[in-house]
Every structure is written in C-alpha cells, then in structure tokens.
C-alpha positions as CSV (number, residue, x, y, z in Angstrom):
1,X,-10.9,-21.5,-14.9
2,X,-8.2,-23.7,-13.5
3,X,-5.6,-22.2,-11.2
4,X,-2.7,-22.5,-13.7
5,X,-4.6,-20.4,-16.2
6,X,-5.0,-17.6,-13.6
7,X,-1.3,-17.8,-12.6
8,X,-0.2,-17.6,-16.3
9,X,-2.2,-14.5,-16.8
10,X,-0.9,-12.7,-13.8
11,X,2.7,-13.7,-14.5
12,X,2.2,-12.2,-17.9
13,X,0.9,-9.1,-16.3
14,X,4.0,-9.0,-14.0
15,X,6.3,-9.2,-17.1
16,X,4.3,-6.3,-18.7
17,X,4.6,-4.1,-15.6
18,X,8.3,-4.8,-15.3
19,X,8.9,-2.7,-18.4
20,X,7.7,0.4,-16.5
21,X,9.5,-0.2,-13.2
22,X,12.6,1.9,-14.1
23,X,13.6,4.9,-16.1
24,X,14.0,4.8,-19.0
25,X,11.3,2.2,-19.7
26,X,12.7,-1.0,-21.2
27,X,10.3,-2.2,-23.9
28,X,10.1,-6.0,-24.5
29,X,8.8,-6.6,-28.0
30,X,8.3,-10.3,-27.3
31,X,5.5,-9.7,-24.8
32,X,2.0,-10.5,-25.9
33,X,-0.2,-7.4,-26.5
34,X,2.7,-5.0,-26.1
35,X,2.0,-3.2,-29.4
36,X,-1.5,-2.3,-28.3
37,X,-0.8,-1.7,-24.5
38,X,2.7,-0.4,-24.0
39,X,2.0,3.2,-25.1
40,X,-1.4,3.2,-23.5
41,X,0.0,2.3,-20.1
42,X,2.8,4.7,-20.5
43,X,0.3,7.5,-21.1
44,X,-1.9,6.3,-18.3
45,X,1.0,6.6,-15.8
46,X,1.6,10.2,-17.0
47,X,-2.1,10.9,-16.8
48,X,-2.3,9.6,-13.2
49,X,0.3,12.1,-12.2
50,X,-1.5,15.0,-13.7
51,X,-4.9,13.8,-12.4
52,X,-3.8,13.4,-8.8
53,X,-1.5,16.1,-7.4
54,X,-0.1,13.7,-4.8
55,X,1.1,11.2,-7.4
56,X,4.5,11.6,-9.0
57,X,5.9,9.6,-11.8
58,X,8.7,8.2,-9.5
59,X,6.1,7.0,-7.0
60,X,3.9,5.5,-9.6
61,X,6.9,3.6,-10.8
62,X,7.5,2.4,-7.2
63,X,4.0,1.0,-7.1
64,X,4.5,-0.6,-10.5
65,X,7.8,-2.1,-9.5
66,X,6.3,-3.5,-6.3
67,X,3.7,-5.4,-8.4
68,X,6.1,-6.5,-11.1
69,X,8.2,-8.1,-8.3
70,X,5.2,-9.7,-6.7
71,X,3.6,-11.2,-9.9
72,X,6.2,-13.9,-10.5
73,X,5.7,-17.7,-10.7
74,X,7.6,-18.2,-7.5
75,X,5.7,-15.6,-5.5
76,X,2.3,-16.8,-6.8
77,X,3.1,-20.4,-6.1
78,X,4.2,-19.7,-2.6
79,X,1.1,-17.5,-2.0
80,X,-1.3,-20.2,-3.3
81,X,0.3,-23.2,-1.5
82,X,-1.8,-23.2,1.7
83,X,-5.1,-22.9,0.0
84,X,-7.6,-25.3,-1.8
85,X,-8.5,-24.0,-5.2
86,X,-10.5,-27.1,-6.3
87,X,-13.8,-25.2,-6.2
88,X,-14.4,-21.8,-7.7
89,X,-17.0,-19.8,-5.7
90,X,-18.0,-17.6,-8.6
91,X,-19.6,-15.1,-6.3
92,X,-20.0,-11.4,-7.2
93,X,-17.6,-9.5,-5.0
94,X,-17.8,-5.7,-4.8
95,X,-14.6,-3.7,-4.2
96,X,-14.6,-0.1,-3.0
97,X,-11.1,1.1,-3.5
98,X,-9.1,3.8,-1.8
99,X,-7.0,6.3,-3.8
100,X,-4.3,7.5,-1.5
101,X,-1.5,5.8,-3.4
102,X,-1.2,4.3,-6.9
103,X,-2.8,0.9,-7.4
104,X,-3.5,0.7,-3.7
105,X,-6.5,-1.7,-4.3
106,X,-4.7,-4.1,-6.7
107,X,-4.2,-6.8,-4.1
108,X,-7.9,-7.1,-3.5
109,X,-8.6,-7.1,-7.3
110,X,-6.0,-9.9,-7.7
111,X,-7.4,-11.9,-4.8
112,X,-10.9,-11.9,-6.0
113,X,-9.9,-13.2,-9.5
114,X,-7.4,-15.6,-8.2
115,X,-9.9,-17.1,-5.8
116,X,-12.3,-17.8,-8.7
117,X,-14.8,-15.0,-8.1
118,X,-16.2,-12.2,-10.2
119,X,-15.2,-8.6,-9.3
120,X,-17.1,-5.4,-9.5
121,X,-14.8,-2.4,-8.9
122,X,-15.8,1.0,-7.6
123,X,-12.6,3.0,-8.0
124,X,-11.6,6.1,-6.1
125,X,-11.7,9.3,-8.2
126,X,-8.1,9.8,-7.1
127,X,-6.8,6.7,-8.7
128,X,-8.7,5.5,-11.8
129,X,-6.2,5.6,-14.7
130,X,-4.1,2.5,-14.2
131,X,-6.3,-0.4,-13.1
132,X,-8.7,-0.5,-16.0
133,X,-5.8,-0.9,-18.5
134,X,-4.3,-3.7,-16.5
135,X,-7.7,-5.4,-16.4
136,X,-7.9,-5.1,-20.2
137,X,-4.4,-6.6,-20.5
138,X,-5.4,-9.5,-18.3
139,X,-8.5,-10.2,-20.5
140,X,-6.3,-10.2,-23.6
141,X,-4.0,-12.8,-22.0
142,X,-6.8,-14.8,-20.6
143,X,-10.2,-14.0,-22.3
144,X,-12.2,-15.9,-19.6
145,X,-11.5,-13.0,-17.3
146,X,-13.6,-10.7,-19.4
147,X,-16.9,-12.0,-17.9
148,X,-15.5,-11.7,-14.4
149,X,-14.3,-8.1,-14.3
150,X,-16.7,-5.1,-14.2
151,X,-16.1,-1.5,-13.3
152,X,-19.0,0.5,-11.9
153,X,-19.4,4.3,-11.8
154,X,-22.4,4.4,-9.5
155,X,-23.3,2.4,-6.4
156,X,-22.4,-1.3,-6.2
157,X,-25.3,-3.6,-6.9
158,X,-25.9,-7.3,-7.1
159,X,-23.0,-8.3,-4.8
160,X,-22.6,-11.4,-2.7
161,X,-19.7,-10.0,-0.7
162,X,-17.8,-6.7,-0.3
163,X,-14.3,-5.5,0.5
164,X,-14.3,-1.8,1.2
165,X,-11.5,0.5,2.2
166,X,-12.0,3.9,3.7
167,X,-11.5,6.1,6.8
168,X,-12.7,5.3,10.3
169,X,-15.7,7.5,9.6
170,X,-16.7,5.9,6.3
171,X,-16.1,2.5,7.7
172,X,-19.1,3.0,10.0
173,X,-21.3,3.6,6.9
174,X,-19.8,0.6,5.2
175,X,-20.4,-1.7,8.2
176,X,-24.0,-0.6,8.2
177,X,-24.7,-0.7,4.5
178,X,-22.9,-4.0,3.8
179,X,-23.9,-5.7,7.1
180,X,-26.1,-8.3,5.4
181,X,-23.3,-9.8,3.2
182,X,-19.9,-11.2,4.1
183,X,-17.5,-8.3,4.1
184,X,-14.1,-7.0,4.9
185,X,-14.1,-3.3,6.0
186,X,-10.8,-1.6,6.2
187,X,-10.2,1.4,8.5
188,X,-7.3,3.8,9.1
189,X,-4.1,2.2,10.1
190,X,-0.5,3.4,10.5
191,X,2.9,1.8,10.6
192,X,5.6,2.2,13.3
193,X,9.3,1.7,13.6
194,X,11.2,0.5,16.7
195,X,14.7,1.7,17.0
196,X,17.4,1.0,19.6
197,X,20.2,3.3,18.4
198,X,22.3,0.5,16.8
199,X,20.9,1.0,13.3
200,X,23.3,1.6,10.5
201,X,23.1,4.7,8.3
202,X,21.8,2.5,5.4
203,X,19.1,1.1,7.7
204,X,18.1,4.7,8.7
205,X,18.0,5.7,5.0
206,X,15.8,2.7,4.4
207,X,13.6,4.0,7.2
208,X,13.5,7.3,5.3
209,X,11.9,5.5,2.4
210,X,9.4,4.0,4.7
211,X,8.5,7.5,5.9
212,X,8.6,9.5,2.7
213,X,7.5,7.2,-0.1
214,X,4.1,8.3,-1.4
215,X,4.6,11.4,0.9
216,X,3.6,9.3,3.9
217,X,0.0,8.9,2.6
218,X,-0.1,5.0,2.8
219,X,-1.0,2.8,5.7
220,X,2.4,1.1,5.3
221,X,4.2,4.4,5.7
222,X,6.0,4.8,9.1
223,X,4.3,7.6,11.0
224,X,5.6,6.9,14.5
225,X,9.0,5.9,16.0
226,X,9.6,4.1,19.3
227,X,13.1,5.0,20.6
228,X,14.9,4.3,23.9
229,X,15.4,6.9,26.6
230,X,18.1,9.4,25.7
231,X,18.0,8.4,22.0
232,X,20.2,10.7,19.9
233,X,18.3,11.8,16.8
234,X,21.5,13.1,15.0
235,X,22.0,9.9,13.0
236,X,18.3,9.8,12.2
237,X,18.2,13.4,10.8
238,X,21.5,12.8,8.9
239,X,19.9,9.9,7.1
240,X,16.7,11.9,6.4
241,X,18.7,14.5,4.4
242,X,18.7,11.9,1.6
243,X,15.0,12.9,1.1
244,X,15.3,16.6,1.3
245,X,14.0,17.1,-2.3
246,X,10.5,16.3,-0.9
247,X,10.1,19.9,0.2
248,X,10.1,21.0,-3.5
249,X,6.7,19.3,-4.1
250,X,4.1,22.1,-3.5
251,X,1.5,20.0,-1.8
252,X,4.0,18.5,0.6
253,X,5.6,21.9,1.3
254,X,2.2,23.5,2.0
255,X,1.5,20.7,4.5
256,X,4.9,21.1,6.1
257,X,4.4,24.9,6.6
258,X,0.9,24.5,7.9
259,X,1.5,21.7,10.3
260,X,4.6,23.2,11.7
261,X,2.8,26.5,12.3
262,X,0.0,24.6,14.1
263,X,2.5,22.8,16.3
264,X,4.4,26.0,17.1
265,X,1.3,28.0,17.9
266,X,0.3,25.2,20.3
267,X,3.7,25.5,22.0
268,X,4.6,21.9,21.2
269,X,8.3,20.9,21.4
270,X,9.6,20.0,18.0
271,X,12.7,18.7,16.3
272,X,12.9,20.1,12.8
273,X,15.2,19.8,9.8
274,X,13.3,22.2,7.5
275,X,11.3,19.5,5.7
276,X,10.3,17.1,8.5
277,X,9.2,17.7,12.0
278,X,9.2,15.1,14.7
279,X,7.1,15.5,17.9
280,X,6.8,13.4,21.0
281,X,3.2,12.1,21.0
282,X,1.4,8.9,22.0
283,X,-0.8,8.9,18.8
284,X,-0.1,6.8,15.8
285,X,-1.5,9.0,13.0
286,X,0.9,11.9,12.4
287,X,0.1,14.6,9.9
288,X,1.9,14.8,6.5
289,X,5.5,16.1,6.9
290,X,5.6,15.0,10.5
291,X,6.5,11.9,12.4
292,X,5.6,11.2,16.1
293,X,7.9,9.5,18.5
294,X,7.6,7.9,21.9
295,X,10.2,6.7,24.3
296,X,10.3,3.2,25.7
297,X,12.1,1.8,28.7
298,X,11.8,-2.0,28.1
299,X,11.5,-3.8,24.8
300,X,9.5,-6.6,26.3
301,X,6.9,-4.1,27.7
302,X,6.9,-2.4,24.3
303,X,6.1,-5.7,22.6
304,X,3.0,-6.1,24.9
305,X,2.0,-2.5,24.1
306,X,2.2,-3.1,20.4
307,X,0.1,-6.3,20.7
308,X,-2.5,-4.3,22.7
309,X,-2.7,-1.7,19.8
310,X,-2.4,-4.1,16.9
311,X,-5.8,-3.0,15.5
312,X,-4.3,0.4,14.9
313,X,-1.0,-0.8,13.3
314,X,-0.5,-2.0,9.8
315,X,3.1,-3.1,10.0
316,X,6.2,-2.7,12.3
317,X,9.7,-1.9,11.1
318,X,12.7,-2.9,13.1
319,X,16.1,-4.6,13.0
320,X,14.7,-7.8,14.4
321,X,13.8,-6.2,17.7
322,X,10.1,-7.2,17.2
323,X,9.0,-10.6,16.0
324,X,7.7,-10.6,12.4
325,X,8.8,-7.0,11.9
326,X,9.8,-5.8,8.4
327,X,13.3,-4.7,7.5
328,X,14.0,-1.1,7.0
329,X,13.1,0.2,3.5
330,X,10.7,-2.6,2.7
331,X,7.3,-1.4,3.8
332,X,6.2,-0.5,0.3
333,X,7.1,-3.9,-1.1
334,X,4.8,-6.3,0.7
335,X,4.6,-10.0,-0.3
336,X,1.4,-11.4,-1.6
337,X,0.7,-13.1,1.8
338,X,1.3,-9.8,3.8
339,X,-2.4,-9.1,4.1
340,X,-3.7,-5.7,4.9
341,X,-4.9,-5.4,8.5
342,X,-3.8,-9.0,9.1
343,X,-7.0,-10.3,7.4
344,X,-6.5,-13.3,5.1
345,X,-8.3,-12.0,2.1
346,X,-7.8,-15.1,0.0
347,X,-9.2,-17.4,2.6
348,X,-12.3,-15.1,3.0
349,X,-12.9,-15.2,-0.7
350,X,-12.4,-19.0,-1.2
351,X,-15.0,-19.7,1.5
352,X,-17.8,-17.6,-0.1
C-alpha cells in the first residue's frame, strides 16, 4: 500500500468519527459506509458505557472528538513529514492495549498500520467495544487493510515486535516475555501542572479538565501540582467548582469517600472542597479524587527536578513556565506526534 492510500482511509475514519463528537450526533449521509456503520457505532458507544462503569457517554465523546480532530489531512501530513515511507516493513506487530480510558490504544493501532506493518491486537476487557468497529470501517474504505488487522482473544503469537501497555508490575512480565523481539513497554506515568499564581480563571478551569476528564484515570491527567511558596488555593478551588457534578458518579464518589477517610485516619493535612482533596506530597501518582501538590522556590531548579524525573512524567501543563509544556485544558487532545512516554513509535515501527 502506498502512503496516500493509508492517509485517505484514516481521513475518512476521521470524518466518520466527527459525527459522534457532539450531542446530538450529526449524521452525514454522504459518508461512505454510513448506512451500515453509523447505528452500529452509536450502539457501541452506549455499550462501552454500560460495559465499563468508569466510562460515561460524555467522556467517550471526548475521546472520539480527540481522534476526529487528529485524523485530518493536515495533521496526518505534518505527522508523516519527517519519516521515510518508501519501504513497508510488513512485520507482525502485537499490541497489548490498556483499558483505562476509551480508545486509549488507538495511536499504537494507527501507527502500526500507517508504518506499513500488520497488527495483532489484544484488547483490554475494559475497552473492547469501539476499536473493532473502527477497524471494520477502515477495511471498508481501504480493503487492503483487511489482511493487516487481526484481533486475538488468547495470547499473542507469531509476532515480530510488540508494543505493550500496563502497570509497573505487569511491565516486568512484559519485558521478560517479549525480550527476544523489538519492543516498546509502557509503564505507569502521571502528568503534572506548574502554577505561579498568575493563571486566569479560564486557565484554571482548563486545568480542571486536565484533572477530571476520564475521572483522572489517564496518564495524561494531571495528578500533581507544583506551586510557589505561599500559593493561595482559593482561585484554584473556585475554578474546580465547574466540575462538582463529578461527585454524583457512584464509582468516583466511593473513591472520594474512601481516600479521604484514609488520609484523615493517617492525620494528613488536607484541603477539601467535598469532591476533591489536595494533599502536600512528593509522589506523582495520587489516588482518584485527589491531587498532590508540592511547593517550589525557584523555577529553574524545578525545571532540573522535572528533567530528573522525566521517566515518571507523561506531560507537563503550564502557562509557558516550562519549555514544551502543554496549555491548560489540552492534555486529552494530543497531536499525532505527541508520543506516549516520549518514544517515537512511528520511527520504531518503520525500522523493523
């Protein structure tokens, strides 16, 4: 397959997904395959919500909107520009996907096919409703993909390379089991925000999106704040009230009650607004319904500290305080070249 054929197929998929990125859905009768796939995907979105108690329809739509925005001709062209696609490796690449947020493994799926390889997908039991339908749609638009996409229910087999995502514990198993083939093994990471007190209310509301979208379950969710000494949290908490409805979701509410109780029994000092606790802590991974914070004295020293801990950090949010940081409210809308863990997946796959 030539690169233009792959681009055309994924651009078509982007148009298809755009129909579901808002409520009510906007059906485009001109799209190829819409008669067969529109209702199926609509039902799959609803099924994903019922199948996984952490998924809500609003948050499935956020994931869909992120991908509909990314799968455009301009974005795909910009992503492809630095690479050489003259040769198709046509290797069998196994994917072991996570299931913490909707379509979390789609970038790896896209990268394998875009690089000219075959993909064998082992989905998480927590997120298995959406991707197979999107794969079918791709095969309708570009039938040559049909021989390059396989979903497996048991263990992966006959693979030339592997991309696996899991926890720090499962990563040790992955590293051992897949050590004889080229691999990318993804571990736990968290995202942080650096504040200086000059943030606008809109920026802090954007930070709220970075914290609460997907209930904080994604590696791109902000789980820790860095604030200057004597930082006043009043503006922060005022902005967070935009997200107070989160406490009405039972699973989130149960976690809030439990984690708050654990903190209080341990005599930790907390700031609390009845749906979010914040706690001073040097760790990066805060529990659901909580965000850690840490004071800093000097931004330059903080930059050095963040570089030292870069293997624990997925992304950094700030108002240009840190180089290459992400604007507030944008963590869940990465560009195609914003690679997870800073590993250039496409380069890895093209060299197979």
